Structure formats: C-alpha cells, structure tokens
N, C-alpha and C positions, 0 to 999 in steps of 0.2 A: 783855338787853333784851326787853321784851314785843313780839313781833312782831305786826303787823297780822294779822286773821284771814285775809284774802284771801291774804297771802303764805304763811301756814302751810298753806293749802289747796293752794296752787299747789305748794309743795314736796312735800307728801304725794303729790299727783298724779304729780310728775315723778320723784321719787327714791325713793318707797316707803319713807319714814320715818315714824316713829310719834311721836305727841305725848306729852310727859310730862304728868303730872296737873296741874302747875303751869302749863302752857301757855307756859312760857318757855324751855323746853330741848328738844333733840331727842335721841333715843337709838335706836341701830340695832337693838336687840333689845326686845322688848315686844309688846304687843298691837297688832293691826292695826285700822285703821278699817274701816267697813262697806265702803267703796269699795275698800279693798285686799283684803278677803276676797272681793269679787265678781270680782277681777281675776285671770283665768286665762290671758289672752293679752295682748300688749303694747297692743292697741288701746284698753284702758280706761286705761292708764296716761297717754295723751294724748287730749285730748278729740276725739271723731270729727269734729268740724267742720273739722279740719286736712286730713284724708284726703278728705273730701267736697269741700273747696274745690279741691284739687289734681286730683281725679278728675272734677269737674264733675258730682257726684251731689248731688241736693237733700238737705238736712240739716233734718229736722223738730225736732230737739232744740235747745231754746233754752237754751244753757249759761249765758247771762247771767242769765236768771231763776234757774236752779239756784244760781249763785253768790250771787245777791242774797238768797235765802231760806235758804241753807245756815247751820247753826248747830251748834256743838259741845255736845252734851248728855250727861249721864251716864246710861248704860245698863248695868244689872247691875254697878255699880261701876267702870265703864270709860268713858273718854271716846270718843264716837262722833259722826261727822258725821250730822246729821239735816237734814230739810228739811220745809217746810210741807206739810200734808195736801193741799193743792190742787195741788201739784206732782207728785203720783203719776203722772198722766197724761203729764206731760213726761218722767219717768223711763222709763215704757214706750216713749215715742218714742225715747229714747236707746238702750235695748237692741234695739229693732226697727231702728234705724239701724245699729247695730253688726252685727246679722245680715245686713242688706241689704249692707253693705260686704263681709262675707265672702263672700256669695253672688255679688256683682257683681265684685269685685276680688280680695281675698285668696285665695279658693278658686276662682278662675275656671278654666274647664276647659283654656284655652290655657296659663295659667301653670303649671298642675300638670303637663301633659305635657312642657313645656319643662324643668321641674325634673327629671322622670323621664329624659328624653333626657340632660340633663347628667350625672346620676348614672351612667347606663349608660356614658357616655363616660369618666368618671373612673375607673369600675371597670376598664375595659378598659386604660386608660393607668396604672392604679395600679403595676404592677411596673417601669414604665420611666421614671417621673418621679423624680428623685434630688434631694433637698433637703439642702444641708449645714448641719449644726447646730453646736452647741458642740463643742469638742475635735476637729473635724474629722469627726465621725460623720455618716453619710448616712441620710436618712430618706425614706420614701415619703409620698405624700399622706395615708394614713391614719394613719401612725405619727408624723407631724410634731407632733401635739398632745403627744407626750411629751417634746419638747425646746423650750423657750421660744424659743431662737434660730431654730430651723428653723420653728417655728409662725408667727413674726412675717414669715417670707418667704413663707408660704402665702397669697397674695393672689389677686385676680382675674386676676392676670397668668398664672396656670396655664392659664385658658381659652385666652389667646391663644398661649401656649407650644405647647399641643397643636395648635391651629388652623393656625398657621403653620410647624409642623415638616415636615421632609422625611423623617423616619425611617420606614422600612417597619413598625417594631414599633408605631408610633402610627397606622397607616393606618385601622383600624376606628374608633378614637376620633375621629380627625380628620374622618372622613366624617360621623359623627354630629353634630359641632359645626358642620360645613359646612352640614348640612341644617337646622340650627336658625337659622343666619344667613340662610339662603336661604328660610326660611319653609316648608321641605318637612317639615312635622311630621306625627306620627302622625295617622291619620284618627280623629275621634271618632264612635264608633258610637252614642253616646247614654248616657243615664243612667237608672237604675231604682232602686227601693227594695224592700226586704224588708218583710214585715209587721210584724216584730218586729226590734229591734236584735240584730245578730250580732257576736260577737267573732271577728275574723278574724286568722289568722296568715299568715305566708308560704306555709305548706304548703297553706292553703286557697285562697289567691290563685292558686298554681300549679295546683291541682285544678280551680278554675273556668276557668282559661285552656285546660286540657286539655279541659274539657267544651265550651267554646265551639268548639274545633276539630273536635269528634267527634260533636256533637249530632245531626248529620243524616248519613245513609249517603252514601258517596262517589258512589253512582249519582245522587244529586240535586245534586251539586256541578258537574255539566257539565264535567268535565275539569280543575276547579280544585283545587289542593292547599292545604289549610289545616293549619298547623302550631301547637302550643300556644305556641311562641315568637313567633308572629306577633301574639298579643293581649296587651294590657296592662290589668289590672283594678286600679283605684284605689278605695279606700275614703275617704269624705269625710264627716266628723262636723260637723254644724251644730248650734249651740245658742245660747242667750242668755247664756252666760257661766259657768253652773253646771251644765252637762250637763242632766239632765231635771228639774232644779228651778227654780222661778221665783225669779229673783234679787231681785225686789221683796220677797220674804218676809224678806230679811236687812236690809231697810231700816227705820228708824224715822222716824216723823213727829210733828211737834208742832203744835199748834193755836194760832191767834192768841191766845186768852184764857189758855192754860196753856202758855207757851213752853218751860218747864223739864220738862214732862211729856211723854213720848213714847209712842207706840203703834204697832202694826202695822195695816196695811190689806190686807185680803184681796182676791183678784182680783174676786170678785162684788160687792165694794162699789164698783168703779171703772166696770166696764161688762160687759155680757153679750156683747160682741163681741171680747173679748180671747182669745187662743189658749188651747186646753186643753193643747197640748203645747209644750214648750220646747226640744225637741231632735228631730233626725232624722238619719238616715244614708243617704248617697247612694252609689250603686255605679255608677262610670262605667267604660266599656270602650273602649279605643282599639285601633286595627289599624295595624301597621307598613307593610304593602305599600301600594302606591298606584295599581296598575293598575286600571281601572275594573270589569273583570269579577270580579276577585278581591274587590274591595271590596263589590260587590253580594252576592256570595255569603256574605261575612263578616256583612253586615248581616242577611240572613235567618237566618244561625245565630244571631246575637245575639237576635233576636226569639224564635226556637225555645227558646234557652237560658233566657230570662226566663220562658217558659211552663212549662218543665220544673221550675223552681226557684219557681214560684209567686210571682215578683216582679211589680211593677206593670208595667202595659203601657208600652212605650216611646211618646212622644208622637207619632212618626211611624211607629208599627208597622202602621197600616192601610194606609200608602202603600208601605211596604217589602215587607210580606209579607201581602197581602189574602187570600190562601188559608189563612193560618194562624191569624190573629187571631179569625176567628169560631168556631174549634174550642174555644176557652176561653170558657166562659159568662160568667164575671165579666168579660170583656173585651168582650163584645157589646153592652153598654149603657153609656150614659154618666151614669147617675143615681147620684151618689155616695151619696145617702141610702139606696139599697137594696143598696149593696155588702156590708154586713153580713149581709144576709139570704140571701146565697148559700150553698148547701150546698157545702163544700169537697170532699166526696167524689163526689157525682153531678153537681155543677154546677147543680143545680135549686134554686130558691129555696124557703124553707120555706112561702111562701104557696102556691106551685104544688103542693107535696107535700100540704098540708092539703086543697086543692080536690080533688086526686086521691083522697084518702081518703074525702071526703065522697061523691064520685061512685060509689066502689066500694060504700060502705054503701048507696047509694040502689039500686044494681042488686041487691045481695044481698037487701035487705029490701024 
C-alpha cells in the first residue's frame, strides 16, 4: 500500500530505513536520505524536542513546520527529503539546538566524570566478576560480549553487585562507586581549548597528566605532593553533526513556484551572523583528591599547564593564579578581535612591533 508521507518520514527518522524509488516499499540496503547522511549520533534519529522537553531546555526548532514543508524530491537520480527555502533558518536552529543539548546535557562535565569513575571501578573489578555463559563457561565483564548468554546477564546489576559486595578484592572498585552515590566526585579544574584540533591518544593523555603534576617545581607546592595519577584529562569534541562541515550544505531546498526543482543554499545567503566554524574541541581536567590545600595547588598547576601548552586561558584563571596570568601577553587583555595580532614568539602585537620600528627609524635618520 502507498504509505502517507508523514508515516514514511517518521519511519525514516526512527528506524533508519530507506525509501524505494516507487515510494511504496522499504528496503534495508540502499541510499540514505539527506537526514540519515547527517546523522552521526542518536540525537538526530529522534527529534530534539523530546530531550528538550524532559530536560527543561528551550527548543527553538519548530519540527511541525519542518514536517509541513518536507517533500521527497529527486536529487541526482535518488529520492531525498527536501524542504522549502524559507525553512533554512529553522534547520540552523535544529542543529544549534542539537549542539546546545550536547553542551548542556549529553557532554556535561559531571556526566563525563561519572562515566570515567564507573569505568575505573569496572576495570578494577574486572578480574573478580565472573558471569556464567553457555555450556557453563565463565566470563568477565569485558569478555562477556563473546557469549550471548553471558552478555544478556551483563546488566546494570553489575553496579549494585560491586557496590554492595563485601569482598576485599572489590574494595577499591566499591569505594569508587560509593563515592559516586555520595556525590564525592573528582574535582573539575576547568576546561580549555587548543588553537588547532589535536588528535589525542591515551599516551598523550598520560603525558598531559604527568605535565600537570610536574609543571611547577616542588618548592612552589608548599609541601603538597601531586602525582600524575591524581589528574584525569578528557577530550570532548563538539560539532553540528558532520565534524568541521556545515550540515546544511548537504540539504536541498525547493521553492514555492518550482516544487520539483531543488537547490542548495549557502551560509552567506541566510545571514551574516551564522557561525564560521561548526566544530570545536574541549580539554577538561579533573583532580581526584579533595583536600582544600591540594586542590588549590592543583588548580595553579592547571593554569600553568595551559600557559605552557599555549591553550586558552581558563575562565577563572585570573582568580586562581593572578600572579601567573599577566605573564602571558595574549591572556593580559580581553579584546578577542586583537587575539590574532599577538606575536606568538615575543608576546608583542604586530602593531607594537611596527610602531617600535618607526621610532627606531626616526632616531636613526
């Protein structure tokens, strides 16, 4: 039977199926609609209004209008979901809302550190948790995926099994999970950014943790001992769904007078106030110890580490280490427009260098 378009569109969104050219059958293999091409995370499979509603976050994307103007058109010999040209701003709102949800909920700093702590607890408990699979074979948490019967038993119960155990072998893992339930989480030192995107491996993260512990001499730590294992460095990649690319460039739009003819709409045709970049990388640092004196020393080390690696200044850097931040010229002012004019070698702006050269010429001649 010929399905109503809204039903087809809903099935595509929810089950990631594709439309046959006749629009009356579904097939699992074939081309993907433009929406499915844009989908790199589950948040696009379901409209963002659902998560906004349950999180209490305002949603600027009007999905009712998007469904109203959505239309299946032929693009390069394939069927593709298109929309009216006047809805391009609404689509930008959708991807902005998606990024906002990642920033405020999905990639929240507290959620990330809880995931890290649970991972650490499971790694410590790995050799001591045995799950029975088919034929009586025993598996651990990481190997249960190789046996379907054992894998079906790998549920959230593992968390409570470790938390309420009395085994001395699970003491370290139990303590970590107990801290999670009591909200004794690792302290957030802050987040910073590199000037360019960096590809980070586990070795690089361990190197950064070592630098955080040793970036200041022991004489400046006032008797506090900092170890590389006290620091946790997380890398968070934020984007609009297609890494550095603008996802709207993959969409096609039709006009009222020519509903079967589609076209692309560039960013400068929409507004001059849209973002130039569609991806960024955040570097978050956490500290495991909680005593006040050690935490203060770790925060100063964090600011010094950002300076040494030429990362952006932490938002509270001036209050944490007021004696350090003035030493970096690019951190000494708040004019974003002049950031690119700073000389990375000497810390002097190009304008200041030119003025100095002119004065030198005046003295010579």
